[in-house]
N, C-alpha and C positions, 0 to 999 in steps of 0.2 A: 880626495878629502874625505873627512869624516862625515858621516851623515849625522845632522842635528835634528833633533826630534822635538816638537813643541806641543802645546795643547791645541787641538784644533779648533777652529772659529766656532763649532757647534758646542763642543763643549766649554768653551770659554764664555759662549753667551749664556748657556745654562747655569753656569757658576755665578755670573754677574747677577742674572735674575733671582738665583736663589738667596744672594747676599742681600739685594734688595728688598726681597720680600721679608726675610729675617730681621734686617734693620727696622722697616716700616712695622712689623708687629711689635717691636721692642718699644718704639716710639709712641704707637698706638696705645699699649698697655699703660705707659707711663701718663700719656695724655688722659686716658679715662680715669685713673686714679685720682690726678690733679683736679680734673673736672668735678668729680663725684666730691671730693673733699671740699672744694670752693663752695659748690652748691649746698652742702650741708652746714658749712659755716655762715653763708649768706642767709640761708633759711631760718637758722637759728637766731642770727642777729636782727633779721626782720621781724620774727615773731616777738621777740623781746621789745623793740621798739614800737611796735604795734600795741602791745600790752602796756607799755609805759605811757604812751601819747593817748591812748582811748580809754583806758581802764583805771588810771591812777590818778587822783587830785585830791589835793589838801587844802583846807580853807582855814583862817583864823576863826575861832569862835567870836560872834559879835553878840554884844548886848547892847541895846538901845543904839545900834548904829556905831558903838564903840568896840574896836578888836580887843580881844583878851590877850595882849602883848605890852608888857612893860619892862623897864630895867631899873635898878638902883646902883648908884655909884658911889662909893665912899672910897675905899683903898683898893677894892676889887669890884669887878663889873658882875652883877648878878642879873640874871635874865629870868622872867615869869613868861609863859605863854601857854596857852591851850588852842589845840589844833583840833580840826575834825576830819575823818576820813570822808570825803564826799564822792568818792571813786567806787568801782566794783570790786578792787581786789584788796585783800588784807595787807597792811603796811606792817614789815617785819623789822624796819630800822629806820632812824632818822638821822641824817647828817645835817648838824647845826653849825651853819658858820655866821660869825658875828664879826663885821668889820667895824672896829673901833677907832675913835680918833689916835689911839696910840700903836695899836697892834692888830692882827687878825688871829682868830681862835676858830678852829674846826673841832668839834666834838661829834662822836658817833654814839648813838643811843641806841642799843640793842634791845628792841621790844619782844622780840622771840625769847632771848635769854631770860627776861623777866616774865616769862610765860604771859604776855600782855601785848599780842599782836594787836594792831590798832585795825579792828574789824571795820566792814563798812558801816556807816552812819554812827560811829562812836567816836569819842573825845578822848584825846590824851592831855593831861595836865601836868605840867612840869614847874614847881615852883622853886624859887631861888637857886637857879641853874649857875653854879660857879664858874666864871669864866677868866678869871685872873684879871690882871691890870691892862685892860684893852682901852679904858677911858669911855667916853660917852658914844653908845652904839650908832653908826651911821647907816648901816644896812644890816639886816638878818635874812639869812638863806636857809630855808629848811627843804634839804633833798630827800624825797622818800626813797626807800628801799623796798623791793619786793623779792619773792622767790619765784624763780622760773625753773621748772624741772630740777629742783633741789638746789640750785645755785642762787646766792644772793646778787641782785641787780640793782644797781643805782639809776634813778630816773631823773636826771638833771633837767630834762627839758620840761618836767613838770614841776619844777622847784616853787615853792611858796616864797616870795621875796616881798620884803617890806623896807622901803627906804625912805618914807615920808611919815611924819607924824608918829613917830616912837617916842612913847610918852614915858615919864617916870612913873613908878608905882604909885607915889603920892599922889599924881595928877589923875591917876586912873580911878582911885578912889574905891 
């Protein structure tokens, strides 16, 4: 009979251990990159959420307990409002959503492009904001936008919402 030669049990064990170590190194390297990327993403999101929830706040200007918010409606809906930045950060944009009896309209106001960021304790007044044929407004929602590390971020949790006592501009006086 011919003599068959195989790998000795010692060499086979060493090869299996080397393969397992190499495979483990590949998995650990992939896992480390994944964990680092996930941690960086979570840190960025949490920083943004913290800034939005604690440092951003808008309020409608009130004169004699009457909010400076009104609409006029003939063939199109026009909105007048004045908001104050009562938070700690500058607001670089406003997303104004109006829910009307006939339709919904969202318009973005880029305050930064107008060189008019809404600084802390300052007011932004918008007169005759044209909205199209929405009908009588049922709700007005103004979402502030801020800049975080050069990126524009919307802060919907701190939106300014009004859905009661929306007056016509004639009633406001």
